[in-house]
BALO-917187 format. One record per residue (C-alpha): x, y, z. Coordinates in steps of 0.1 Angstrom, whole numbers, always signed. Layout:
REM BALO-917187
+-------+-------+-------+
:    xx :    yy :    zz :
+-------+-------+-------+
:     X :     Y :     Z :
...
+-------+-------+-------+
REM end
This chain:
REM BALO-917187
+-------+-------+-------+
:    xx :    yy :    zz :
+-------+-------+-------+
:  +111 :  -149 :   +78 :
:   +94 :  -172 :  +105 :
:  +103 :  -209 :  +102 :
:   +80 :  -225 :  +129 :
:   +56 :  -250 :  +114 :
:   +72 :  -253 :   +80 :
:   +75 :  -285 :   +60 :
:  +111 :  -298 :   +53 :
:  +111 :  -284 :   +18 :
:   +98 :  -250 :   +31 :
:  +124 :  -250 :   +58 :
:  +151 :  -259 :   +32 :
:  +139 :  -230 :   +10 :
:  +141 :  -205 :   +40 :
:  +177 :  -217 :   +48 :
:  +187 :  -211 :   +12 :
:  +171 :  -178 :   +12 :
:  +189 :  -168 :   +45 :
:  +222 :  -180 :   +31 :
:  +218 :  -163 :    -4 :
:  +199 :  -131 :    +5 :
:  +195 :  -124 :   +42 :
:  +230 :  -130 :   +54 :
:  +247 :  -109 :   +26 :
:  +222 :   -81 :   +32 :
:  +235 :   -77 :   +67 :
:  +260 :   -51 :   +54 :
:  +254 :   -51 :   +17 :
:  +225 :   -40 :    -4 :
:  +211 :   -70 :   -22 :
:  +192 :   -66 :   -54 :
:  +166 :   -96 :   -54 :
:  +154 :  -105 :   -88 :
:  +123 :  -128 :   -89 :
:  +124 :  -143 :  -124 :
:  +115 :  -175 :  -144 :
:  +129 :  -193 :  -175 :
:   +97 :  -187 :  -195 :
:   +95 :  -150 :  -187 :
:  +106 :  -128 :  -217 :
:  +108 :   -95 :  -198 :
:  +129 :  -113 :  -171 :
:  +155 :  -122 :  -199 :
:  +155 :   -86 :  -212 :
:  +160 :   -71 :  -177 :
:  +188 :   -97 :  -166 :
:  +216 :   -82 :  -184 :
:  +207 :   -47 :  -171 :
:  +206 :   -59 :  -134 :
:  +238 :   -78 :  -138 :
:  +256 :   -46 :  -155 :
:  +243 :   -23 :  -126 :
:  +252 :   -47 :   -99 :
:  +287 :   -52 :  -112 :
:  +291 :   -14 :  -116 :
:  +279 :    -7 :   -79 :
:  +298 :   -38 :   -66 :
:  +324 :   -16 :   -49 :
:  +297 :    +3 :   -32 :
:  +283 :   -27 :   -15 :
:  +257 :   -38 :   -39 :
:  +251 :   -75 :   -51 :
:  +226 :   -93 :   -72 :
:  +207 :  -122 :   -61 :
:  +184 :  -141 :   -85 :
:  +153 :  -162 :   -74 :
:  +136 :  -186 :   -98 :
:   +99 :  -184 :   -88 :
:   +93 :  -219 :  -102 :
:  +119 :  -234 :   -81 :
:  +114 :  -211 :   -50 :
:   +75 :  -210 :   -49 :
:   +74 :  -207 :   -11 :
:   +98 :  -178 :    -9 :
:   +79 :  -160 :   -37 :
:   +47 :  -166 :   -19 :
:   +60 :  -150 :   +13 :
:   +68 :  -119 :    -9 :
:   +34 :  -120 :   -23 :
:   +50 :  -120 :   -59 :
:   +20 :  -119 :   -84 :
:   +39 :  -111 :  -117 :
:   +75 :  -111 :  -128 :
:   +99 :   -98 :  -131 :
:   +96 :   -84 :   -95 :
:  +128 :   -69 :   -81 :
:  +134 :   -57 :   -45 :
:  +163 :   -41 :   -27 :
:  +170 :   -59 :    +4 :
:  +190 :   -45 :   +35 :
:  +195 :   -62 :   +69 :
:  +170 :   -89 :   +60 :
:  +143 :   -66 :   +49 :
:  +129 :   -51 :   +16 :
:  +138 :   -14 :   +16 :
:  +126 :    -5 :   -19 :
:  +106 :   -19 :   -47 :
:  +127 :   -16 :   -79 :
:  +103 :   -33 :  -102 :
:   +93 :    -1 :  -121 :
:  +130 :    +6 :  -127 :
:  +138 :   -11 :  -159 :
:  +166 :   +11 :  -175 :
:  +201 :   +16 :  -162 :
:  +196 :   +52 :  -154 :
:  +164 :   +44 :  -134 :
:  +182 :   +17 :  -115 :
:  +213 :   +40 :  -109 :
:  +190 :   +68 :   -96 :
:  +172 :   +43 :   -72 :
:  +205 :   +28 :   -59 :
:  +221 :   +62 :   -54 :
:  +191 :   +72 :   -33 :
:  +192 :   +41 :   -11 :
:  +230 :   +42 :    -6 :
:  +228 :   +77 :    +5 :
:  +205 :   +67 :   +33 :
:  +216 :   +32 :   +44 :
:  +248 :   +23 :   +62 :
:  +258 :    -2 :   +35 :
:  +293 :   -16 :   +40 :
:  +319 :    +7 :   +23 :
:  +298 :   +38 :   +29 :
:  +306 :   +65 :   +56 :
:  +290 :   +68 :   +90 :
:  +281 :   +42 :  +117 :
:  +253 :   +17 :  +114 :
:  +218 :   +30 :  +120 :
:  +182 :   +21 :  +112 :
:  +172 :   +30 :   +78 :
:  +150 :   +60 :   +71 :
:  +116 :   +46 :   +64 :
:  +102 :   +78 :   +49 :
:  +110 :   +68 :   +14 :
:   +98 :   +34 :   +19 :
:   +64 :   +46 :   +31 :
:   +63 :   +69 :    +0 :
:   +69 :   +38 :   -22 :
:   +41 :   +19 :    -5 :
:   +19 :   +49 :   -10 :
:   +28 :   +53 :   -47 :
:   +22 :   +15 :   -53 :
:   -12 :   +19 :   -36 :
:   -21 :   +50 :   -55 :
:   -13 :   +32 :   -87 :
:   -39 :    +5 :   -78 :
:   -16 :   -25 :   -69 :
:   -32 :   -30 :   -36 :
:   -17 :   -65 :   -31 :
:   +18 :   -54 :   -37 :
:   +13 :   -24 :   -15 :
:    +1 :   -48 :   +13 :
:   +33 :   -67 :   +10 :
:   +55 :   -35 :   +11 :
:   +37 :   -21 :   +41 :
:   +39 :   -55 :   +60 :
:   +76 :   -55 :   +55 :
:   +81 :   -19 :   +67 :
:   +58 :   -26 :   +97 :
:   +83 :   -53 :  +109 :
:  +109 :   -26 :  +108 :
:   +88 :    +3 :  +124 :
:   +57 :   -12 :  +140 :
:   +50 :   +19 :  +161 :
:   +49 :   +44 :  +130 :
:   +15 :   +57 :  +123 :
:   +21 :   +63 :   +88 :
:   +32 :   +27 :   +81 :
:    +1 :   +13 :  +101 :
:   -21 :   +35 :   +83 :
:    -8 :   +26 :   +50 :
:   -11 :   -12 :   +57 :
:   -47 :    -8 :   +68 :
:   -57 :   +11 :   +37 :
:   -38 :   -11 :   +15 :
:   -57 :   -42 :   +31 :
:   -89 :   -24 :   +24 :
:   -81 :   -17 :   -12 :
:   -72 :   -54 :   -16 :
:  -105 :   -65 :    -4 :
:   -92 :   -78 :   +30 :
:  -114 :   -59 :   +52 :
:  -114 :   -83 :   +81 :
:   -77 :   -83 :   +80 :
:   -76 :   -47 :   +80 :
:  -100 :   -47 :  +110 :
:   -77 :   -70 :  +128 :
:   -46 :   -50 :  +121 :
:   -64 :   -19 :  +136 :
:   -77 :   -36 :  +167 :
:   -43 :   -48 :  +174 :
:   -28 :   -13 :  +177 :
:   -23 :    +3 :  +210 :
:   -47 :   +31 :  +220 :
:   -22 :   +59 :  +216 :
:   -14 :   +48 :  +179 :
:   -50 :   +45 :  +171 :
:   -56 :   +81 :  +181 :
:   -30 :   +93 :  +156 :
:   -46 :  +113 :  +127 :
:   -31 :   +90 :  +102 :
:   -44 :   +59 :  +117 :
:   -78 :   +76 :  +124 :
:   -79 :   +84 :   +87 :
:   -74 :   +47 :   +80 :
:  -101 :   +38 :  +106 :
:  -125 :   +61 :   +88 :
:  -119 :   +44 :   +55 :
:  -123 :   +10 :   +73 :
:  -157 :   +21 :   +87 :
:  -168 :   +32 :   +50 :
:  -156 :    -1 :   +37 :
:  -183 :   -18 :   +56 :
:  -207 :    -5 :   +33 :
:  -193 :   -23 :    +4 :
:  -218 :   -39 :   -20 :
:  -215 :   -61 :   -51 :
:  -223 :   -48 :   -85 :
:  -260 :   -59 :   -86 :
:  -267 :   -44 :   -53 :
:  -250 :   -12 :   -64 :
:  -271 :   -10 :   -94 :
:  -302 :   -14 :   -73 :
:  -291 :   +13 :   -50 :
:  -284 :   +37 :   -80 :
:  -318 :   +29 :   -95 :
:  -337 :   +34 :   -63 :
:  -319 :   +69 :   -58 :
:  -328 :   +78 :   -93 :
:  -364 :   +67 :   -90 :
:  -370 :   +84 :   -57 :
:  -349 :  +118 :   -56 :
:  -370 :  +130 :   -25 :
:  -363 :   +97 :    -5 :
:  -334 :  +106 :   +18 :
:  -329 :   +72 :   +29 :
:  -325 :   +59 :    -6 :
:  -301 :   +88 :   -15 :
:  -280 :   +81 :   +17 :
:  -277 :   +43 :    +9 :
:  -267 :   +51 :   -26 :
:  -240 :   +76 :   -15 :
:  -226 :   +50 :    +9 :
:  -225 :   +22 :   -16 :
:  -210 :   +45 :   -42 :
:  -180 :   +55 :   -21 :
:  -174 :   +20 :   -11 :
:  -173 :   +10 :   -47 :
:  -147 :   +38 :   -55 :
:  -173 :   +62 :   -70 :
:  -165 :   +92 :   -48 :
:  -177 :  +118 :   -71 :
:  -211 :  +102 :   -71 :
:  -211 :   +98 :   -35 :
:  -202 :  +136 :   -29 :
:  -226 :  +149 :   -54 :
:  -254 :  +129 :   -38 :
:  -245 :  +141 :    -3 :
:  -241 :  +175 :   -13 :
:  -276 :  +174 :   -29 :
:  -290 :  +161 :    +3 :
:  -275 :  +189 :   +24 :
:  -288 :  +214 :    +0 :
:  -324 :  +201 :    +3 :
:  -323 :  +193 :   +41 :
:  -291 :  +199 :   +59 :
:  -307 :  +188 :   +93 :
:  -320 :  +155 :   +79 :
:  -314 :  +126 :  +103 :
:  -294 :  +151 :  +127 :
:  -271 :  +162 :   +98 :
:  -263 :  +126 :   +87 :
:  -253 :  +137 :   +51 :
:  -228 :  +163 :   +62 :
:  -213 :  +139 :   +89 :
:  -209 :  +112 :   +62 :
:  -193 :  +136 :   +38 :
:  -168 :  +148 :   +65 :
:  -161 :  +111 :   +72 :
:  -153 :  +105 :   +36 :
:  -129 :  +136 :   +37 :
:  -112 :  +120 :   +67 :
:  -109 :   +87 :   +49 :
:   -94 :  +102 :   +17 :
:   -71 :  +125 :   +34 :
:   -77 :  +162 :   +42 :
:   -45 :  +172 :   +21 :
:   -60 :  +154 :   -10 :
:   -68 :  +178 :   -39 :
:  -102 :  +163 :   -44 :
:  -110 :  +168 :    -8 :
:   -99 :  +203 :    -8 :
:  -121 :  +210 :   -39 :
:  -152 :  +192 :   -25 :
:  -148 :  +211 :    +8 :
:  -150 :  +243 :   -10 :
:  -183 :  +231 :   -26 :
:  -195 :  +223 :    +8 :
:  -185 :  +256 :   +23 :
:  -202 :  +275 :    -6 :
:  -234 :  +255 :    +0 :
:  -233 :  +262 :   +38 :
:  -222 :  +297 :   +39 :
:  -229 :  +311 :    +4 :
+-------+-------+-------+
REM end
């Protein structure tokens, strides 16, 4: 955690965090619990965390509790938006979001998986960099569940561990887009080296970023919808509605509109409708079930 340019109070907060969390996490797995006195769910979770931490103490697991009212700066660095929020920390970095694990069995399962991958003190094997694949999967799951801001925080932390990983950078860019931070996503993409930007995963995020540039507010979206409905033969109106619909998360509406355009005039504007649909496929991900189903619709339309 950077300390340059901090106030005295912020520097003290960073020093406490290093002492209580970062230093122990050098060779231990630290369960970091963000809580507050007024938080009812936090009080219900505390005894569960304490029991599991005690049970796993001989495996190198310890519990660190951070009161968000007293440590607002640290909580802001982790982009904590609700509590309880629980992370697993190792070697100074978050390696898992344990917030969804609220029962003893769920926590045991999560800790067992982490301890099998990380060189925590007391385990076998030499120290090595943690496998980021499960961390990326966690970030993707959080993003798919709609918590874009938390996904941004997760991918930012993983990016510090593996800045050259295409999956990590793709996840970060797409999370920023989903969180409405389009300019930040564009900056993140532009900062990547050329060889990484050519990776298919990053190209997918770049396609999503280009489509995000079509984002409109609700009043504009309703205007585009109305214009398309009133002028079904107006290809420009249909195309504008399709772009706005996808940017607003209405991918079915966007795809249906583009498919109708392709059926009516596949060569319109040098095949712009098909090109836009293929761009949407790339942005969503070619392995996505929705993309597979929509590609079949496109194939039937083009080839019968």
